[in-house]
Chimera marker file (.cmm) of the C-alpha trace (Angstrom):
<marker_set name="trace">
<marker id="1" x="-2.899" y="7.475" z="1.347" r="1" g="1" b="0" radius="0.5"/>
<marker id="2" x="-4.882" y="4.726" z="-1.271" r="1" g="1" b="0" radius="0.5"/>
<marker id="3" x="-7.827" y="4.660" z="-0.280" r="1" g="1" b="0" radius="0.5"/>
<marker id="4" x="-9.053" y="1.522" z="-1.028" r="1" g="1" b="0" radius="0.5"/>
<marker id="5" x="-7.587" y="-1.481" z="-1.087" r="1" g="1" b="0" radius="0.5"/>
<marker id="6" x="-8.170" y="-5.576" z="-1.622" r="1" g="1" b="0" radius="0.5"/>
<marker id="7" x="-9.043" y="-7.488" z="2.107" r="1" g="1" b="0" radius="0.5"/>
<marker id="8" x="-5.075" y="-8.861" z="1.414" r="1" g="1" b="0" radius="0.5"/>
<marker id="9" x="-3.827" y="-5.936" z="1.012" r="1" g="1" b="0" radius="0.5"/>
<marker id="10" x="-2.777" y="-6.085" z="-2.245" r="1" g="1" b="0" radius="0.5"/>
<marker id="11" x="-2.872" y="-2.980" z="-4.861" r="1" g="1" b="0" radius="0.5"/>
<marker id="12" x="-5.041" y="-2.791" z="-7.458" r="1" g="1" b="0" radius="0.5"/>
<marker id="13" x="-5.381" y="-1.138" z="-10.308" r="1" g="1" b="0" radius="0.5"/>
<marker id="14" x="-7.878" y="1.157" z="-9.689" r="1" g="1" b="0" radius="0.5"/>
<marker id="15" x="-5.981" y="2.060" z="-6.055" r="1" g="1" b="0" radius="0.5"/>
<marker id="16" x="-3.352" y="3.291" z="-9.095" r="1" g="1" b="0" radius="0.5"/>
<marker id="17" x="-6.267" y="4.911" z="-11.093" r="1" g="1" b="0" radius="0.5"/>
<marker id="18" x="-7.606" y="6.315" z="-7.226" r="1" g="1" b="0" radius="0.5"/>
<marker id="19" x="-3.333" y="8.040" z="-6.850" r="1" g="1" b="0" radius="0.5"/>
<marker id="20" x="-2.758" y="8.987" z="-10.534" r="1" g="1" b="0" radius="0.5"/>
<marker id="21" x="-6.032" y="10.741" z="-9.974" r="1" g="1" b="0" radius="0.5"/>
<marker id="22" x="-5.073" y="12.957" z="-6.699" r="1" g="1" b="0" radius="0.5"/>
<marker id="23" x="-2.143" y="13.519" z="-8.291" r="1" g="1" b="0" radius="0.5"/>
<marker id="24" x="-3.964" y="15.036" z="-11.445" r="1" g="1" b="0" radius="0.5"/>
<marker id="25" x="-5.887" y="16.734" z="-8.734" r="1" g="1" b="0" radius="0.5"/>
<marker id="26" x="-2.727" y="18.437" z="-7.174" r="1" g="1" b="0" radius="0.5"/>
<marker id="27" x="-4.233" y="17.174" z="-3.832" r="1" g="1" b="0" radius="0.5"/>
<marker id="28" x="-0.814" y="18.456" z="-1.134" r="1" g="1" b="0" radius="0.5"/>
<marker id="29" x="-0.419" y="15.266" z="0.567" r="1" g="1" b="0" radius="0.5"/>
<marker id="30" x="-0.268" y="13.936" z="-2.517" r="1" g="1" b="0" radius="0.5"/>
<marker id="31" x="2.060" y="15.906" z="-3.915" r="1" g="1" b="0" radius="0.5"/>
<marker id="32" x="4.406" y="16.689" z="-0.615" r="1" g="1" b="0" radius="0.5"/>
<marker id="33" x="5.360" y="13.056" z="-0.689" r="1" g="1" b="0" radius="0.5"/>
<marker id="34" x="5.515" y="12.708" z="-4.717" r="1" g="1" b="0" radius="0.5"/>
<marker id="35" x="7.853" y="15.769" z="-3.143" r="1" g="1" b="0" radius="0.5"/>
<marker id="36" x="9.625" y="13.803" z="-0.531" r="1" g="1" b="0" radius="0.5"/>
<marker id="37" x="10.151" y="10.786" z="-2.923" r="1" g="1" b="0" radius="0.5"/>
<marker id="38" x="13.716" y="9.642" z="-4.605" r="1" g="1" b="0" radius="0.5"/>
<marker id="39" x="14.085" y="11.517" z="-8.167" r="1" g="1" b="0" radius="0.5"/>
<marker id="40" x="12.569" y="8.633" z="-9.714" r="1" g="1" b="0" radius="0.5"/>
<marker id="41" x="9.494" y="10.063" z="-8.510" r="1" g="1" b="0" radius="0.5"/>
<marker id="42" x="9.291" y="12.986" z="-9.463" r="1" g="1" b="0" radius="0.5"/>
<marker id="43" x="6.726" y="16.372" z="-10.532" r="1" g="1" b="0" radius="0.5"/>
<marker id="44" x="8.203" y="18.359" z="-13.312" r="1" g="1" b="0" radius="0.5"/>
<marker id="45" x="6.288" y="20.820" z="-15.617" r="1" g="1" b="0" radius="0.5"/>
<marker id="46" x="5.235" y="18.092" z="-17.920" r="1" g="1" b="0" radius="0.5"/>
<marker id="47" x="3.739" y="16.312" z="-15.244" r="1" g="1" b="0" radius="0.5"/>
<marker id="48" x="3.867" y="13.698" z="-12.862" r="1" g="1" b="0" radius="0.5"/>
<marker id="49" x="7.268" y="11.721" z="-13.759" r="1" g="1" b="0" radius="0.5"/>
<marker id="50" x="8.071" y="8.206" z="-12.143" r="1" g="1" b="0" radius="0.5"/>
<marker id="51" x="9.936" y="5.255" z="-12.861" r="1" g="1" b="0" radius="0.5"/>
<marker id="52" x="7.650" y="1.909" z="-12.367" r="1" g="1" b="0" radius="0.5"/>
<marker id="53" x="9.435" y="0.358" z="-9.561" r="1" g="1" b="0" radius="0.5"/>
<marker id="54" x="9.572" y="4.098" z="-7.883" r="1" g="1" b="0" radius="0.5"/>
<marker id="55" x="5.600" y="3.877" z="-8.252" r="1" g="1" b="0" radius="0.5"/>
<marker id="56" x="5.600" y="0.162" z="-7.051" r="1" g="1" b="0" radius="0.5"/>
<marker id="57" x="7.578" y="1.048" z="-3.864" r="1" g="1" b="0" radius="0.5"/>
<marker id="58" x="5.326" y="4.335" z="-3.254" r="1" g="1" b="0" radius="0.5"/>
<marker id="59" x="2.279" y="3.222" z="-3.404" r="1" g="1" b="0" radius="0.5"/>
<marker id="60" x="3.327" y="-0.493" z="-1.906" r="1" g="1" b="0" radius="0.5"/>
<marker id="61" x="5.240" y="-0.730" z="0.522" r="1" g="1" b="0" radius="0.5"/>
<marker id="62" x="4.435" y="-3.714" z="1.938" r="1" g="1" b="0" radius="0.5"/>
<marker id="63" x="5.242" y="-5.291" z="-1.247" r="1" g="1" b="0" radius="0.5"/>
<marker id="64" x="1.814" y="-7.178" z="-0.819" r="1" g="1" b="0" radius="0.5"/>
<marker id="65" x="2.193" y="-7.837" z="-4.540" r="1" g="1" b="0" radius="0.5"/>
<marker id="66" x="5.153" y="-8.051" z="-5.802" r="1" g="1" b="0" radius="0.5"/>
<marker id="67" x="6.520" y="-5.772" z="-8.830" r="1" g="1" b="0" radius="0.5"/>
<marker id="68" x="6.208" y="-7.920" z="-11.405" r="1" g="1" b="0" radius="0.5"/>
<marker id="69" x="3.153" y="-8.558" z="-10.410" r="1" g="1" b="0" radius="0.5"/>
<marker id="70" x="2.458" y="-4.749" z="-10.187" r="1" g="1" b="0" radius="0.5"/>
<marker id="71" x="3.936" y="-4.268" z="-14.011" r="1" g="1" b="0" radius="0.5"/>
<marker id="72" x="1.967" y="-6.496" z="-15.095" r="1" g="1" b="0" radius="0.5"/>
<marker id="73" x="-1.296" y="-5.415" z="-13.506" r="1" g="1" b="0" radius="0.5"/>
<marker id="74" x="-0.557" y="-2.020" z="-15.050" r="1" g="1" b="0" radius="0.5"/>
<marker id="75" x="0.603" y="-3.772" z="-18.226" r="1" g="1" b="0" radius="0.5"/>
<marker id="76" x="-2.492" y="-5.333" z="-19.159" r="1" g="1" b="0" radius="0.5"/>
<marker id="77" x="-4.654" y="-2.387" z="-17.374" r="1" g="1" b="0" radius="0.5"/>
<marker id="78" x="-6.840" y="0.441" z="-19.046" r="1" g="1" b="0" radius="0.5"/>
<marker id="79" x="-4.928" y="2.522" z="-17.619" r="1" g="1" b="0" radius="0.5"/>
<marker id="80" x="-5.211" y="5.117" z="-19.907" r="1" g="1" b="0" radius="0.5"/>
<marker id="81" x="-8.687" y="4.640" z="-21.299" r="1" g="1" b="0" radius="0.5"/>
<marker id="82" x="-9.729" y="5.271" z="-17.818" r="1" g="1" b="0" radius="0.5"/>
<marker id="83" x="-7.527" y="8.310" z="-17.750" r="1" g="1" b="0" radius="0.5"/>
<marker id="84" x="-8.474" y="9.965" z="-20.311" r="1" g="1" b="0" radius="0.5"/>
<marker id="85" x="-11.675" y="10.578" z="-17.776" r="1" g="1" b="0" radius="0.5"/>
<marker id="86" x="-9.432" y="13.213" z="-16.706" r="1" g="1" b="0" radius="0.5"/>
<marker id="87" x="-8.432" y="14.031" z="-19.835" r="1" g="1" b="0" radius="0.5"/>
<marker id="88" x="-4.373" y="12.459" z="-18.838" r="1" g="1" b="0" radius="0.5"/>
<marker id="89" x="-3.028" y="9.982" z="-20.018" r="1" g="1" b="0" radius="0.5"/>
<marker id="90" x="0.472" y="7.929" z="-19.158" r="1" g="1" b="0" radius="0.5"/>
<marker id="91" x="3.301" y="8.082" z="-21.553" r="1" g="1" b="0" radius="0.5"/>
<marker id="92" x="6.334" y="7.150" z="-22.392" r="1" g="1" b="0" radius="0.5"/>
<marker id="93" x="8.926" y="9.962" z="-20.838" r="1" g="1" b="0" radius="0.5"/>
<marker id="94" x="12.521" y="8.655" z="-21.238" r="1" g="1" b="0" radius="0.5"/>
<marker id="95" x="13.230" y="5.548" z="-22.540" r="1" g="1" b="0" radius="0.5"/>
<marker id="96" x="15.969" y="3.290" z="-21.690" r="1" g="1" b="0" radius="0.5"/>
<marker id="97" x="15.481" y="0.438" z="-23.651" r="1" g="1" b="0" radius="0.5"/>
<marker id="98" x="13.976" y="-1.433" z="-20.618" r="1" g="1" b="0" radius="0.5"/>
<marker id="99" x="10.101" y="-1.293" z="-18.700" r="1" g="1" b="0" radius="0.5"/>
<marker id="100" x="11.937" y="-0.657" z="-15.394" r="1" g="1" b="0" radius="0.5"/>
<marker id="101" x="14.294" y="1.551" z="-15.729" r="1" g="1" b="0" radius="0.5"/>
<marker id="102" x="11.944" y="3.861" z="-18.471" r="1" g="1" b="0" radius="0.5"/>
<marker id="103" x="10.775" y="6.775" z="-17.376" r="1" g="1" b="0" radius="0.5"/>
<marker id="104" x="7.224" y="8.049" z="-17.675" r="1" g="1" b="0" radius="0.5"/>
<marker id="105" x="4.814" y="10.275" z="-17.375" r="1" g="1" b="0" radius="0.5"/>
<marker id="106" x="1.354" y="11.413" z="-16.423" r="1" g="1" b="0" radius="0.5"/>
<marker id="107" x="0.234" y="14.500" z="-18.042" r="1" g="1" b="0" radius="0.5"/>
<marker id="108" x="-2.875" y="15.946" z="-18.831" r="1" g="1" b="0" radius="0.5"/>
<marker id="109" x="-3.721" y="15.634" z="-22.230" r="1" g="1" b="0" radius="0.5"/>
<marker id="110" x="-3.036" y="19.187" z="-24.534" r="1" g="1" b="0" radius="0.5"/>
<marker id="111" x="-6.327" y="20.706" z="-25.119" r="1" g="1" b="0" radius="0.5"/>
<marker id="112" x="-6.914" y="21.652" z="-29.374" r="1" g="1" b="0" radius="0.5"/>
<link id1="1" id2="2" r="1" g="1" b="0" radius="0.2"/>
<link id1="2" id2="3" r="1" g="1" b="0" radius="0.2"/>
<link id1="3" id2="4" r="1" g="1" b="0" radius="0.2"/>
<link id1="4" id2="5" r="1" g="1" b="0" radius="0.2"/>
<link id1="5" id2="6" r="1" g="1" b="0" radius="0.2"/>
<link id1="6" id2="7" r="1" g="1" b="0" radius="0.2"/>
<link id1="7" id2="8" r="1" g="1" b="0" radius="0.2"/>
<link id1="8" id2="9" r="1" g="1" b="0" radius="0.2"/>
<link id1="9" id2="10" r="1" g="1" b="0" radius="0.2"/>
<link id1="10" id2="11" r="1" g="1" b="0" radius="0.2"/>
<link id1="11" id2="12" r="1" g="1" b="0" radius="0.2"/>
<link id1="12" id2="13" r="1" g="1" b="0" radius="0.2"/>
<link id1="13" id2="14" r="1" g="1" b="0" radius="0.2"/>
<link id1="14" id2="15" r="1" g="1" b="0" radius="0.2"/>
<link id1="15" id2="16" r="1" g="1" b="0" radius="0.2"/>
<link id1="16" id2="17" r="1" g="1" b="0" radius="0.2"/>
<link id1="17" id2="18" r="1" g="1" b="0" radius="0.2"/>
<link id1="18" id2="19" r="1" g="1" b="0" radius="0.2"/>
<link id1="19" id2="20" r="1" g="1" b="0" radius="0.2"/>
<link id1="20" id2="21" r="1" g="1" b="0" radius="0.2"/>
<link id1="21" id2="22" r="1" g="1" b="0" radius="0.2"/>
<link id1="22" id2="23" r="1" g="1" b="0" radius="0.2"/>
<link id1="23" id2="24" r="1" g="1" b="0" radius="0.2"/>
<link id1="24" id2="25" r="1" g="1" b="0" radius="0.2"/>
<link id1="25" id2="26" r="1" g="1" b="0" radius="0.2"/>
<link id1="26" id2="27" r="1" g="1" b="0" radius="0.2"/>
<link id1="27" id2="28" r="1" g="1" b="0" radius="0.2"/>
<link id1="28" id2="29" r="1" g="1" b="0" radius="0.2"/>
<link id1="29" id2="30" r="1" g="1" b="0" radius="0.2"/>
<link id1="30" id2="31" r="1" g="1" b="0" radius="0.2"/>
<link id1="31" id2="32" r="1" g="1" b="0" radius="0.2"/>
<link id1="32" id2="33" r="1" g="1" b="0" radius="0.2"/>
<link id1="33" id2="34" r="1" g="1" b="0" radius="0.2"/>
<link id1="34" id2="35" r="1" g="1" b="0" radius="0.2"/>
<link id1="35" id2="36" r="1" g="1" b="0" radius="0.2"/>
<link id1="36" id2="37" r="1" g="1" b="0" radius="0.2"/>
<link id1="37" id2="38" r="1" g="1" b="0" radius="0.2"/>
<link id1="38" id2="39" r="1" g="1" b="0" radius="0.2"/>
<link id1="39" id2="40" r="1" g="1" b="0" radius="0.2"/>
<link id1="40" id2="41" r="1" g="1" b="0" radius="0.2"/>
<link id1="41" id2="42" r="1" g="1" b="0" radius="0.2"/>
<link id1="42" id2="43" r="1" g="1" b="0" radius="0.2"/>
<link id1="43" id2="44" r="1" g="1" b="0" radius="0.2"/>
<link id1="44" id2="45" r="1" g="1" b="0" radius="0.2"/>
<link id1="45" id2="46" r="1" g="1" b="0" radius="0.2"/>
<link id1="46" id2="47" r="1" g="1" b="0" radius="0.2"/>
<link id1="47" id2="48" r="1" g="1" b="0" radius="0.2"/>
<link id1="48" id2="49" r="1" g="1" b="0" radius="0.2"/>
<link id1="49" id2="50" r="1" g="1" b="0" radius="0.2"/>
<link id1="50" id2="51" r="1" g="1" b="0" radius="0.2"/>
<link id1="51" id2="52" r="1" g="1" b="0" radius="0.2"/>
<link id1="52" id2="53" r="1" g="1" b="0" radius="0.2"/>
<link id1="53" id2="54" r="1" g="1" b="0" radius="0.2"/>
<link id1="54" id2="55" r="1" g="1" b="0" radius="0.2"/>
<link id1="55" id2="56" r="1" g="1" b="0" radius="0.2"/>
<link id1="56" id2="57" r="1" g="1" b="0" radius="0.2"/>
<link id1="57" id2="58" r="1" g="1" b="0" radius="0.2"/>
<link id1="58" id2="59" r="1" g="1" b="0" radius="0.2"/>
<link id1="59" id2="60" r="1" g="1" b="0" radius="0.2"/>
<link id1="60" id2="61" r="1" g="1" b="0" radius="0.2"/>
<link id1="61" id2="62" r="1" g="1" b="0" radius="0.2"/>
<link id1="62" id2="63" r="1" g="1" b="0" radius="0.2"/>
<link id1="63" id2="64" r="1" g="1" b="0" radius="0.2"/>
<link id1="64" id2="65" r="1" g="1" b="0" radius="0.2"/>
<link id1="65" id2="66" r="1" g="1" b="0" radius="0.2"/>
<link id1="66" id2="67" r="1" g="1" b="0" radius="0.2"/>
<link id1="67" id2="68" r="1" g="1" b="0" radius="0.2"/>
<link id1="68" id2="69" r="1" g="1" b="0" radius="0.2"/>
<link id1="69" id2="70" r="1" g="1" b="0" radius="0.2"/>
<link id1="70" id2="71" r="1" g="1" b="0" radius="0.2"/>
<link id1="71" id2="72" r="1" g="1" b="0" radius="0.2"/>
<link id1="72" id2="73" r="1" g="1" b="0" radius="0.2"/>
<link id1="73" id2="74" r="1" g="1" b="0" radius="0.2"/>
<link id1="74" id2="75" r="1" g="1" b="0" radius="0.2"/>
<link id1="75" id2="76" r="1" g="1" b="0" radius="0.2"/>
<link id1="76" id2="77" r="1" g="1" b="0" radius="0.2"/>
<link id1="77" id2="78" r="1" g="1" b="0" radius="0.2"/>
<link id1="78" id2="79" r="1" g="1" b="0" radius="0.2"/>
<link id1="79" id2="80" r="1" g="1" b="0" radius="0.2"/>
<link id1="80" id2="81" r="1" g="1" b="0" radius="0.2"/>
<link id1="81" id2="82" r="1" g="1" b="0" radius="0.2"/>
<link id1="82" id2="83" r="1" g="1" b="0" radius="0.2"/>
<link id1="83" id2="84" r="1" g="1" b="0" radius="0.2"/>
<link id1="84" id2="85" r="1" g="1" b="0" radius="0.2"/>
<link id1="85" id2="86" r="1" g="1" b="0" radius="0.2"/>
<link id1="86" id2="87" r="1" g="1" b="0" radius="0.2"/>
<link id1="87" id2="88" r="1" g="1" b="0" radius="0.2"/>
<link id1="88" id2="89" r="1" g="1" b="0" radius="0.2"/>
<link id1="89" id2="90" r="1" g="1" b="0" radius="0.2"/>
<link id1="90" id2="91" r="1" g="1" b="0" radius="0.2"/>
<link id1="91" id2="92" r="1" g="1" b="0" radius="0.2"/>
<link id1="92" id2="93" r="1" g="1" b="0" radius="0.2"/>
<link id1="93" id2="94" r="1" g="1" b="0" radius="0.2"/>
<link id1="94" id2="95" r="1" g="1" b="0" radius="0.2"/>
<link id1="95" id2="96" r="1" g="1" b="0" radius="0.2"/>
<link id1="96" id2="97" r="1" g="1" b="0" radius="0.2"/>
<link id1="97" id2="98" r="1" g="1" b="0" radius="0.2"/>
<link id1="98" id2="99" r="1" g="1" b="0" radius="0.2"/>
<link id1="99" id2="100" r="1" g="1" b="0" radius="0.2"/>
<link id1="100" id2="101" r="1" g="1" b="0" radius="0.2"/>
<link id1="101" id2="102" r="1" g="1" b="0" radius="0.2"/>
<link id1="102" id2="103" r="1" g="1" b="0" radius="0.2"/>
<link id1="103" id2="104" r="1" g="1" b="0" radius="0.2"/>
<link id1="104" id2="105" r="1" g="1" b="0" radius="0.2"/>
<link id1="105" id2="106" r="1" g="1" b="0" radius="0.2"/>
<link id1="106" id2="107" r="1" g="1" b="0" radius="0.2"/>
<link id1="107" id2="108" r="1" g="1" b="0" radius="0.2"/>
<link id1="108" id2="109" r="1" g="1" b="0" radius="0.2"/>
<link id1="109" id2="110" r="1" g="1" b="0" radius="0.2"/>
<link id1="110" id2="111" r="1" g="1" b="0" radius="0.2"/>
<link id1="111" id2="112" r="1" g="1" b="0" radius="0.2"/>
</marker_set>
């Protein structure tokens, strides 16, 4: 599903951004993949809601990149700035007080 990965198969921030772009474009195969996943990946009226462990499992099923590295990759990135090209952002959807169990939402920004 992800178009490019590094030579060693490790997921990159570009892969994550591309996946989010496909979600925002409502690419049917990606929406089917999300709909077939567990409850930690959901398409809701607010947007694409996910937990970081569930997103990692979906995007890197072979776990070529350890979960902690995946989480750090996201936190160290400028992903929200890059998503602004799609008028979108990732926001906190429901906080559990812990990054790993909180839920996040990829959503289109509201137009003024």
